[in-house]
C-alpha positions as CSV (number, residue, x, y, z in Angstrom):
1,X,0.1,-0.2,0.0
2,X,2.7,2.3,0.9
3,X,4.4,1.5,-2.5
4,X,1.1,2.4,-4.2
5,X,0.7,5.7,-2.5
6,X,4.4,6.8,-3.6
7,X,3.7,5.5,-7.0
8,X,0.7,7.4,-7.2
9,X,2.2,10.5,-5.9
10,X,5.3,10.0,-8.3
11,X,2.7,9.9,-11.2
12,X,0.8,13.0,-9.9
13,X,4.2,15.0,-9.5
14,X,5.3,13.9,-13.1
15,X,2.0,15.2,-14.6
16,X,2.2,18.4,-12.9
17,X,5.7,18.8,-13.9
18,X,4.9,17.9,-17.6
19,X,2.1,20.5,-17.7
20,X,4.7,23.1,-16.2
21,X,7.1,22.2,-19.1
22,X,4.5,22.3,-21.6
23,X,3.4,25.9,-20.7
24,X,7.1,27.2,-20.7
25,X,8.1,25.2,-23.7
26,X,11.0,26.5,-25.7
27,X,10.8,25.8,-29.3
28,X,14.5,25.8,-30.9
29,X,15.0,25.9,-34.6
30,X,12.6,24.1,-36.7
31,X,10.9,21.9,-33.8
32,X,7.3,21.5,-34.7
33,X,4.0,23.3,-33.9
34,X,3.0,24.4,-30.4
35,X,-0.6,23.7,-30.9
36,X,-1.5,27.1,-29.4
37,X,-0.6,25.7,-26.0
38,X,2.4,28.0,-25.6
39,X,1.5,31.1,-23.4
40,X,5.1,32.2,-22.4
41,X,7.9,33.7,-24.4
42,X,9.0,31.2,-27.2
43,X,12.5,31.1,-28.0
44,X,13.9,31.0,-31.6
45,X,17.5,29.9,-32.0
46,X,19.9,28.1,-34.5
47,X,18.1,27.1,-37.7
48,X,14.3,26.7,-38.9
49,X,14.6,24.0,-41.4
50,X,11.0,23.0,-41.7
51,X,7.9,25.0,-42.4
52,X,6.9,26.9,-39.1
53,X,4.0,29.2,-38.1
54,X,4.5,31.8,-35.2
55,X,1.1,32.2,-33.5
56,X,-0.5,35.6,-32.6
57,X,-0.9,34.4,-29.1
58,X,2.6,34.1,-28.2
59,X,5.7,36.4,-27.9
60,X,8.8,34.9,-29.6
61,X,12.4,35.7,-28.7
62,X,15.3,35.4,-31.4
63,X,18.3,34.3,-29.6
64,X,21.6,34.9,-31.8
65,X,21.5,34.7,-35.6
66,X,18.5,32.5,-36.6
67,X,18.5,31.1,-40.1
68,X,15.5,30.1,-42.1
69,X,17.2,27.3,-44.3
70,X,16.3,24.3,-46.4
71,X,13.5,26.1,-48.4
72,X,11.4,26.3,-45.4
73,X,8.7,28.9,-45.0
74,X,8.5,30.8,-41.6
75,X,4.8,32.1,-41.4
76,X,4.0,34.8,-38.9
77,X,0.3,35.5,-38.2
78,X,-1.2,39.0,-37.9
79,X,-0.7,40.8,-34.6
80,X,2.4,38.5,-33.5
81,X,5.2,40.2,-31.6
82,X,8.9,38.9,-32.2
83,X,11.6,40.2,-29.9
84,X,15.3,40.4,-30.7
85,X,17.2,39.4,-27.5
86,X,19.4,42.2,-26.6
87,X,22.2,40.1,-24.9
88,X,22.7,38.0,-28.0
89,X,22.0,40.6,-30.8
90,X,19.5,38.5,-32.1
91,X,18.8,38.6,-35.9
92,X,16.5,36.7,-38.4
93,X,18.1,35.6,-41.6
94,X,15.9,34.3,-44.5
95,X,18.5,32.2,-46.5
96,X,18.2,31.8,-50.6
97,X,15.3,29.6,-51.5
98,X,13.5,30.0,-48.1
99,X,10.7,32.3,-47.4
100,X,9.1,34.8,-44.8
101,X,5.4,35.1,-45.0
102,X,4.8,38.0,-42.4
103,X,1.6,39.2,-43.7
104,X,-0.2,41.4,-41.0
105,X,-3.1,43.8,-41.3
106,X,-3.6,47.5,-40.5
107,X,-5.5,46.6,-37.3
108,X,-3.1,43.8,-36.5
109,X,0.5,44.5,-37.7
110,X,3.3,42.3,-37.0
111,X,5.8,43.8,-34.6
112,X,9.5,43.1,-34.6
113,X,11.4,44.8,-31.6
114,X,13.7,44.7,-28.7
115,X,13.2,42.4,-25.7
116,X,14.6,45.4,-23.3
117,X,12.3,46.9,-21.0
118,X,13.8,50.3,-21.9
119,X,14.5,49.6,-25.7
120,X,17.0,51.7,-27.9
121,X,18.3,51.7,-31.3
122,X,20.8,49.1,-31.8
123,X,19.1,46.4,-29.1
124,X,19.3,43.6,-31.9
125,X,20.1,42.9,-35.3
126,X,17.2,43.2,-37.5
127,X,16.0,41.0,-40.5
128,X,18.0,39.9,-43.4
129,X,16.7,38.3,-46.6
130,X,18.9,36.5,-49.1
131,X,17.4,36.1,-52.4
132,X,18.6,34.7,-56.1
133,X,17.9,37.8,-57.9
134,X,20.8,39.5,-60.0
135,X,23.6,41.5,-58.3
136,X,26.9,42.9,-59.3
137,X,28.5,41.6,-56.2
138,X,31.5,39.3,-56.0
139,X,32.5,36.6,-53.5
140,X,35.5,34.4,-53.5
141,X,35.9,35.0,-57.3
142,X,32.4,34.3,-58.0
143,X,30.5,37.3,-59.9
144,X,27.0,37.9,-58.9
145,X,27.0,36.3,-55.5
146,X,27.6,38.6,-52.4
147,X,28.3,38.2,-48.8
148,X,25.9,39.9,-46.4
149,X,27.5,42.5,-44.1
150,X,27.2,42.1,-40.3
151,X,29.0,38.7,-39.5
152,X,25.9,36.8,-40.9
153,X,27.7,34.4,-43.4
154,X,29.1,31.2,-42.0
155,X,30.9,28.0,-43.4
156,X,27.5,26.9,-44.8
157,X,27.2,30.1,-47.0
158,X,24.0,31.0,-45.2
159,X,24.6,34.6,-45.5
160,X,25.2,34.7,-49.3
161,X,22.9,36.1,-51.9
162,X,22.4,36.6,-55.6
163,X,21.6,34.5,-58.7
164,X,19.8,34.8,-62.2
165,X,16.0,34.8,-61.2
166,X,14.9,38.3,-61.3
167,X,11.4,37.3,-60.3
168,X,12.6,35.2,-57.2
169,X,10.0,35.4,-54.3
170,X,11.5,35.5,-50.7
171,X,8.1,35.9,-49.3
172,X,5.9,38.8,-48.0
173,X,6.4,41.6,-45.6
174,X,3.2,43.5,-45.1
175,X,1.9,45.7,-42.4
176,X,5.2,44.8,-40.4
177,X,6.7,47.3,-38.1
178,X,10.8,46.8,-37.0
179,X,11.8,48.5,-34.2
180,X,15.2,49.3,-32.6
181,X,17.4,47.1,-34.8
182,X,20.8,47.1,-36.6
183,X,24.1,47.1,-35.1
184,X,27.6,47.6,-36.2
185,X,29.3,44.3,-36.3
186,X,32.8,46.1,-37.4
187,X,33.3,49.5,-38.9
188,X,31.6,49.7,-42.3
189,X,30.3,46.2,-41.8
190,X,26.8,46.5,-40.2
191,X,23.4,44.9,-39.9
192,X,20.5,47.3,-40.9
193,X,17.1,47.1,-39.6
194,X,15.9,45.5,-43.0
195,X,18.7,44.2,-45.2
196,X,17.3,43.2,-48.8
197,X,20.2,41.2,-50.5
198,X,19.4,39.8,-53.9
199,X,15.7,39.9,-53.3
200,X,13.7,39.3,-56.2
201,X,10.5,41.2,-57.7
202,X,8.1,37.9,-56.6
203,X,8.7,39.2,-53.2
204,X,6.3,41.7,-51.4
205,X,7.3,44.5,-49.2
206,X,4.2,46.9,-48.6
207,X,3.4,48.7,-45.3
208,X,6.8,48.4,-43.6
209,X,7.8,50.9,-40.9
210,X,11.3,51.0,-39.6
211,X,11.4,52.7,-36.5
212,X,14.9,54.2,-34.7
213,X,17.2,52.0,-37.3
214,X,20.7,51.9,-35.7
215,X,22.2,51.8,-39.0
216,X,20.3,52.0,-42.6
217,X,16.4,51.6,-42.5
218,X,16.5,49.4,-45.6
219,X,19.6,48.6,-47.5
220,X,19.2,47.0,-50.9
221,X,22.3,45.0,-52.0
222,X,21.4,44.3,-55.8
223,X,18.2,42.6,-56.6
224,X,14.8,43.8,-58.1
225,X,12.3,43.8,-55.2
226,X,9.7,46.6,-55.4
227,X,9.1,48.5,-52.1
228,X,5.7,50.3,-51.4
229,X,4.4,52.2,-48.4
230,X,7.2,52.5,-46.1
231,X,7.6,54.5,-43.2
232,X,11.2,55.6,-41.7
233,X,11.1,57.3,-38.4
234,X,14.5,58.6,-36.8
235,X,17.0,56.4,-38.6
236,X,20.6,56.6,-37.6
237,X,22.5,56.5,-41.0
238,X,20.6,56.0,-44.2
239,X,17.0,55.6,-45.0
240,X,17.2,54.2,-48.6
241,X,20.8,52.7,-49.0
242,X,21.3,51.1,-52.5
243,X,24.1,49.3,-53.8
244,X,25.3,46.4,-56.1
245,X,23.0,46.7,-59.1
246,X,19.8,47.1,-57.0
247,X,17.0,47.9,-59.9
248,X,13.6,47.7,-58.1
249,X,10.8,50.5,-58.0
250,X,9.8,52.3,-54.9
251,X,6.7,54.4,-54.2
252,X,5.0,55.9,-51.4
253,X,7.7,56.5,-48.7
254,X,7.7,58.8,-45.5
255,X,11.1,59.7,-43.9
256,X,11.1,61.7,-40.8
257,X,14.7,62.3,-39.3
258,X,15.7,63.7,-35.9
259,X,17.9,66.6,-35.8
260,X,19.9,65.2,-33.0
261,X,20.5,61.8,-34.4
262,X,23.2,61.1,-37.2
263,X,25.9,58.8,-38.0
264,X,29.6,59.1,-37.9
265,X,29.8,58.2,-41.7
266,X,27.5,61.0,-42.4
267,X,23.6,60.6,-42.8
268,X,21.4,60.8,-45.8
269,X,17.9,59.8,-46.7
270,X,19.3,58.3,-50.1
271,X,22.7,57.0,-50.5
272,X,23.4,55.2,-53.6
273,X,26.1,53.3,-55.3
274,X,26.7,51.1,-58.1
275,X,29.3,49.4,-55.8
276,X,31.9,50.4,-53.3
277,X,34.4,51.3,-56.1
278,X,32.0,53.1,-58.3
279,X,32.8,50.6,-61.3
280,X,30.9,50.0,-64.4
281,X,29.8,46.5,-63.3
282,X,26.4,45.3,-64.4
283,X,23.7,45.2,-63.2
284,X,23.9,48.8,-62.8
285,X,22.1,50.3,-59.6
286,X,19.2,52.0,-61.4
287,X,16.2,52.0,-58.9
288,X,13.3,54.4,-59.9
289,X,11.6,56.3,-56.9
290,X,8.3,58.1,-56.9
291,X,6.4,59.9,-54.3
292,X,8.8,60.1,-51.4
293,X,8.4,62.7,-48.6
294,X,11.7,63.5,-46.8
295,X,11.6,65.5,-43.5
296,X,15.3,66.2,-42.9
297,X,16.8,67.4,-39.5
298,X,16.4,71.2,-39.9
299,X,13.1,72.9,-39.5
300,X,14.6,76.2,-40.5
301,X,17.8,77.0,-42.4
302,X,19.4,78.6,-39.4
303,X,19.1,75.5,-37.2
304,X,22.1,73.0,-37.1
305,X,21.4,70.0,-35.1
306,X,23.7,67.2,-35.6
307,X,26.7,68.3,-37.9
308,X,26.8,64.6,-39.4
309,X,23.8,65.2,-41.7
310,X,25.1,65.5,-45.3
311,X,22.4,65.7,-48.0
312,X,19.0,64.4,-48.6
313,X,20.1,62.5,-51.6
314,X,23.7,61.5,-52.2
315,X,23.8,59.9,-55.7
316,X,27.5,58.6,-55.9
317,X,29.9,56.1,-57.5
318,X,28.4,55.7,-60.8
319,X,24.8,55.1,-59.4
320,X,21.9,55.8,-61.8
321,X,18.8,55.8,-59.5
322,X,16.1,58.4,-60.3
323,X,13.6,60.4,-58.1
324,X,10.4,61.6,-59.5
325,X,7.3,63.3,-57.7
326,X,8.9,63.7,-54.3
327,X,9.9,66.3,-52.0
328,X,13.1,66.9,-49.9
329,X,13.0,69.3,-46.9
330,X,15.4,70.4,-44.4
331,X,18.9,69.1,-45.2
332,X,22.0,70.9,-45.4
333,X,22.1,70.0,-48.9
334,X,19.1,68.9,-50.9
335,X,20.6,66.8,-53.7
336,X,24.3,65.9,-54.0
337,X,25.6,64.6,-57.1
338,X,29.0,62.9,-56.2
339,X,31.4,62.1,-58.8
340,X,34.3,61.8,-56.5
341,X,35.1,58.1,-56.6
342,X,35.0,55.7,-59.6
343,X,33.1,56.2,-62.9
344,X,31.8,59.8,-62.6
345,X,28.1,59.9,-61.7
346,X,27.3,62.9,-63.9
347,X,28.0,60.7,-67.0
348,X,24.7,59.1,-66.1
349,X,23.0,62.4,-66.2
350,X,24.5,63.1,-69.4
351,X,23.1,59.8,-70.9
352,X,19.7,60.4,-69.4
353,X,19.7,57.6,-67.2
354,X,19.8,59.3,-63.9
355,X,16.8,61.8,-63.7
356,X,15.0,63.8,-61.0
357,X,11.6,65.2,-62.2
358,X,8.5,67.1,-60.5
359,X,10.4,67.1,-57.2
360,X,10.4,70.0,-54.6
361,X,13.6,70.8,-52.6
362,X,12.8,73.0,-49.7
363,X,14.5,74.8,-46.6
364,X,18.1,73.4,-47.8
365,X,21.0,76.0,-47.6
366,X,22.3,74.2,-50.7
367,X,19.4,72.9,-52.8
368,X,21.8,71.1,-55.4
369,X,25.5,70.6,-55.1
370,X,28.2,68.7,-56.8
371,X,31.5,66.9,-56.0
372,X,33.9,66.7,-58.8
373,X,35.6,63.8,-60.1
374,X,39.4,63.5,-60.0
375,X,39.1,62.9,-63.6
376,X,37.6,66.2,-65.2
377,X,34.1,65.8,-66.6
378,X,33.5,69.6,-67.3
379,X,30.9,69.7,-64.7
380,X,30.4,72.0,-61.9
381,X,28.0,72.6,-59.1
382,X,26.6,75.4,-61.1
383,X,26.0,72.8,-63.9
384,X,24.2,70.7,-61.3
385,X,21.8,73.4,-60.2
386,X,21.1,74.3,-64.1
387,X,20.5,70.7,-64.6
388,X,18.1,70.3,-61.8
389,X,16.1,73.6,-62.8
390,X,15.7,72.7,-66.3
391,X,12.1,73.6,-66.8
392,X,11.1,70.6,-68.6
393,X,11.9,68.4,-65.6
394,X,9.4,70.3,-63.5
395,X,11.4,70.6,-60.3
396,X,11.1,73.3,-57.9
397,X,13.4,75.0,-55.2
398,X,11.7,76.6,-52.2
399,X,13.6,78.7,-49.7
400,X,11.7,77.7,-46.5
401,X,10.1,74.4,-45.3
402,X,7.0,76.5,-44.5
403,X,6.2,77.0,-48.0
404,X,5.6,73.3,-48.6
405,X,2.7,73.6,-46.2
406,X,2.4,70.4,-44.3
407,X,0.4,69.9,-41.3
408,X,3.2,69.3,-38.6
409,X,6.3,67.9,-40.4
410,X,8.8,68.8,-37.5
411,X,6.5,68.1,-34.6
412,X,8.5,65.0,-33.2
413,X,5.9,63.9,-30.8
414,X,3.3,63.4,-33.6
415,X,4.7,64.4,-37.1
416,X,2.0,64.7,-39.5
417,X,3.3,65.0,-43.3
418,X,-0.4,65.7,-44.6
419,X,-0.2,68.6,-47.3
420,X,-2.5,71.4,-46.2
421,X,-4.8,73.4,-48.5
422,X,-2.6,75.3,-51.0
423,X,0.3,73.0,-50.5
424,X,2.3,72.7,-53.8
425,X,2.3,68.9,-53.3
426,X,-1.2,68.5,-54.1
427,X,-0.5,68.7,-57.6
428,X,2.1,68.5,-59.9
429,X,2.9,64.9,-60.2
430,X,3.6,63.3,-63.7
431,X,4.4,59.6,-64.8
432,X,6.2,60.0,-68.1
433,X,9.6,58.7,-66.6
434,X,11.3,55.2,-67.1
435,X,9.2,52.2,-66.0
436,X,6.2,54.6,-65.4
437,X,3.8,51.8,-65.9
438,X,5.4,50.2,-62.7
439,X,3.8,53.0,-60.5
440,X,0.3,54.1,-59.2
441,X,-0.2,57.0,-61.0
442,X,-1.6,59.9,-58.7
443,X,-1.9,63.7,-59.1
444,X,0.1,64.6,-55.8
445,X,3.9,64.6,-55.3
446,X,5.3,63.4,-52.0
447,X,3.9,60.2,-50.3
448,X,0.7,61.5,-49.0
449,X,-2.6,62.8,-50.6
450,X,-4.9,65.1,-49.2
451,X,-6.5,64.7,-45.7
452,X,-9.4,62.3,-45.4
453,X,-8.6,60.3,-48.7
454,X,-7.2,57.0,-48.7
455,X,-3.9,58.4,-50.1
456,X,-3.7,60.6,-47.3
457,X,-4.5,58.0,-44.5
458,X,-2.6,55.0,-45.7
459,X,0.2,55.6,-43.1
460,X,-1.8,56.2,-40.0
461,X,-3.1,53.6,-37.5
462,X,-0.4,50.9,-37.8
463,X,2.7,52.9,-37.4
464,X,4.6,54.2,-34.4
465,X,5.6,58.0,-34.9
466,X,6.5,59.5,-31.5
467,X,10.5,60.2,-32.0
468,X,10.7,60.4,-28.3
469,X,9.9,56.7,-27.4
């Protein structure tokens, strides 16, 4: 009898313990479904090599670098919160051939954030997506393949990107917020909040906010992915950083910068290179942007703020991106055509492959500037201004930011980039540029239409906007 009592007690203890273990389960790598039974934080670690769904009822933590491999699909339900572990600088890497399906909604955005009680930029490593689309990168003598920065690549090549499939599909990021991400692995070797490396046009990136990036908001290393409806708040370094042959289209993007925060490498909203050497390698960086609103660091020309801000757009190193139907406000320099390294960038202007049209530059001490090549091209800063001001291009230079007439562009607690009645941005857009058919044709310039319209409200309700958070 005594033995029976002891046996019964032992069974009861084991049952209780099993229930406790089940409630606190830590799922590592690709280990199976949690059947909605997990109520505590769920750890992601190592590799996810089988299809996996992250459930909205749970909070997940990324420890170290987590790789989605072997063609696996990581699905994340609307409303799910995923936290990057601060102590291990957690980062999520989608390797070539694998997918992330993070398809949130306006009411239930998917949030990637820090696990810290008092979060700050740089708490974790961010998201890296590696695809099979063309790039001009090279790695170990193989042209068209690159290695992601930030210490992501390993002996298995899980941080390599690039291939020959322009329409490659790495999944969906829709109604997604990425907060406090990015860190410097080594100088000039960083992880961004969102790294898109060789990502193809079959991938959806739409309604994505980057909040307080520690390096760049989004950096595109080659690839053909198209970006729509992006919001970047208080980035440290660059907002749209493009390299190694990125050739996608980008429409409806909002940038709000913090006058006190900039990077030692100089901060811009666009920084674009063909590659680090400014070579003539193909594919050439040739992204086309339309309907972007950039609120720089200076509410007035007399304001200074952080001295490490350079330009709203620095187009350099033989890049041939183009910007249309947009507004750049409050930078020391609005547009900088930089020919100082590699194949002179102004050659692309002369060839008609680099264009800026129907764009407003306001409140910038130097609306347009030029850095000369060591190989004389005959161009000067005045030539750059004359080019930008060509009547047929429809560009406008305004002396002050107030002339743009936005609701509250420089109110950091609740910025509002909606054009007021009488704003020059409410009209003036045109879609006659290269690849015009890829864009939604609207009448307004900048990212946001008139108040009360769907085009004026798309950025509200799912984003975090307060720069003090």
